[in-house]
N, C-alpha and C positions, 0 to 999 in steps of 0.2 A: 835274452838279456833283460834284467829287471829295469823298469823305468825308475830313474832317479827321482827323489823327492823334490817337488817344486813348491816353493813358498812365496806367496805373493802378498806384499804389504801394500795396501791401498788406502790413501788418506785424502783429505780435501786440499790442503795447501802445502807448498814447499816448507819443510821443517816440522810438519805434524808427525811424520813417521819417526823422525829423530827424537822428538819429545817423548813419545809414549810407546813406541814399538821397536825401536832399533836394537835394544839389547837382546830381545828375544830373537829378532831376525838374525843378528850376528851369531847367536848360539846355534840357530838352525844351520847357518853357513858352516860353522865349525863342525857340525855333525854330518856334513857332506851334502847338504841340500843346495840346489840351484835357487838363488834368491832374486826376486824382482821387486822393484819399487815403482809406485805410480801415484802422482798427485793429480786429482781430477781438475783442479783449478790451477791457473798459471801464476798466482801471486800478484795480480795486477793492482790490487788495492793495498798492498803491504808497504805503503809509503805516504808521507805527508808532503814530500818535496819533489819527487822525481816524476817525470811524465810517464804515461802508461806504458808505452813501448819500451822505454828504458828500463823500468823496474821489471817488466816481464822478462827481458833478456837477462838481466842480472840474476833474477831468481832462478831462471832455468840453468844458468851457468853454475850457480851454487848447488842446485839439486844434482846436476851432473857430477860435480866434484865430490859430493857426498856419496853418491851411488858408486862412483869409481873407487873411493876409499873402502866402501863396504864390500866391493866385489859383486855388485848387483847389476842387473839389467834394468835400465831406466826406461819407462814408457812416457811418451809426451802427453801433456795436459790437453783437456778438451774444451774448457770454457774459462771465462774470467771469474775472478772472485765474486761471490754473491750471486752467481748464476748456476749453481748446482741445484737444479730442481728435480724433483721426482716426477719425471715425465717421459713419454714414450721415446722420443728421439734420442735423448741422452742415455736412456736405458738400453736402447739398441746398440749404441757404441760400446757401452760397458760390457754388455753380454758378448759382443764380438771379441773383445780382448780376452775375456775369461775363457772363451772357447779356444782361442788361439794359444794362450799360455798353458791351459790345462793344469791348473794348480791343484795339489792335494790339500794345501793349507792356504786359507785367506786370513790375513791379519788386518782388521778394519776398525774404524772408530766405534764408539759406543752409540747405541740407539737412545741414550739418555744424556747427551752432551748439551752444553750451553749454547751452541751455535748451530744454526740451521744447515750451513754448509757441511758440517761434520755429520749431523744426523742424516741428511739426505744422501751423503756419500755411502753411509752404512746401508741405508735402505736400497739404494741402487745396486750395490754389490751383492747384497743378499738375494734380491730378485734376479739379477743377472746370473748368479750361480744356480739359482733354482731353475732358470730357463735354459741351462746349458745343454740339455738333452731334448728340448722341445722342438720337433721338426717344423711345427707350424708357427713358431715365433721367428721373426725375421730380424737377425742382427745386421748391423751396418758397420763394415762391409759384410757381405754374405759369407758366412763360415759354417761349415757342416756341424751338426750337433755332436756333442761329446758326452759320453755316458759314464765318465769316471766319477769316483766318489770325491767329495770335497768337504773338509771340516772348516767351519767358520769360527773365528775367535775374535771377540770384541775387546779392545783395549779399554782402559778406564777413561771416563770423561775427564776433561781438563780440570785439574785440581782435585778430582775424585768426587765431584758433586754434580747432581742433576740440575736441570734449570730451576728447581724449586729450593735448591740449597741443601738437599738431602744427600748424605754420603752414600756412595755406592760401594758395597763390600765386594771385593773380588771373589770369584769362585776358586781361583787358582793363582798362585804366585810363581813367577819364574825368577830364579836367582840370576841377576845380571852383574854380580860383583866383579867377576873376572873380565868382563868386557866393558865396564863403566868408562874406562879411559878412552876406549875406542868410540863409545857412544858420544862422549864429549867432543872428540875429534870430528865426528860426523856433523854434530850440531854447530860446531864452530865454522863450518863451511858456509853457513847461512848468515854471513856477516851483516848483510843489509837489514836484518831484523832486529839488531841490537837496539837502535834508537826508536824504531817503530813500536816495538812491544813495550818499551818504557813509556813512550808518549801516549799510546792508545789504550793500554791495558794495565799500566802501573807495575810492570815487571822491571824491577831495578836492574836485574841481570837475567837474561833468558837462560844462561848456563846455570846460574844459581837456582832458578825456578825449576829447571829440569832435575838438578841434583837433589834439591830439597824434596821433590815429589818422589823420586826414586828411593831416596833414603826413608821417606815416610812409608812407602810400600814395604820396604825391607823391615822396618820396625813393626808394622802391622802383621807381617808374616810371623814374627817372633823368632826368626831364624837367620835371615839374610841381612847383610849390610845394605845392599841395594837390590831392588826387585821391580818387576813390572807385574801389574795385576791384570787378570784376564777373566772374561766370562765366555763360556762356550755356548754357541748358538745351537738351538734344537736341531737334531740331525735329520728330521723329517724332510723329505724332498731333496736332501743333499747327499745322504749316504744310505747304505742298505740296512745298517743297524747301529744302535747307540754305542757299540764298542769301537767304532771307527774314530780314533783319537790320535792322529799323528803327533801332536804336540807331546802328549803323554808318552807315546811310544819312543820318540826320538830324543826327548829331553828329560827322560825319567829321573835322572840323577840330580836335576836342579829344579824340580817342581815340588811344590807343597800345596796340598788341598786341605784347607781348614775344615773342621766339622761344619755341617750345614747350619747349625744354630749359632755359629760364632758371630 
């Protein structure tokens, strides 16, 4: 029996997946994949008014509701906000979950994002995937090495810009037009973030911010109404050859790759 495709979306905070990855994740689900969602941080700092334990509980409930609507398996967070560090103990936990889930596809943040939590999440996941088959690396809890191939895809940084304000051009666009309503529904589950994002980051409406960026990616593609942009990580250490590209294989009809000089 052939192993089903497993797609694992991993981000820093509750609602990060919904902002930049959920459309592609939903299209993988529609293509028959088993999908997983994981936020490494618990959302503890996503408020100006609620106590820590209260906002953590609220944001976990919101994340669970979103995952349920998406038909995804949700994994519990590991740390508080602003505590996602690229260090050994956290890496050991991330590596253990990757070995347990055994994904063929990892959807993760950009390595060029504006926030350290996002960048460190990407770094941890890439290294955790790289260490998936290393018998002398000790994950926590202890899980046997796994030698399957995995493809890593980076979402666009928030707003499309790196920390220096330079626009990051996607290598690939995924058409999310037919799932944009569902993506809105998933993001709407994170109700606690409406006021927080407006107060802390000047987003008048987090739904409008997501829609505007999805539409901008669509316009940049020159073909789609709404899109998510992706950059594919180097295959070395992750797959046996550069042709291993499950996103392209399973979502071929809704993918556009612009010329390299675009």
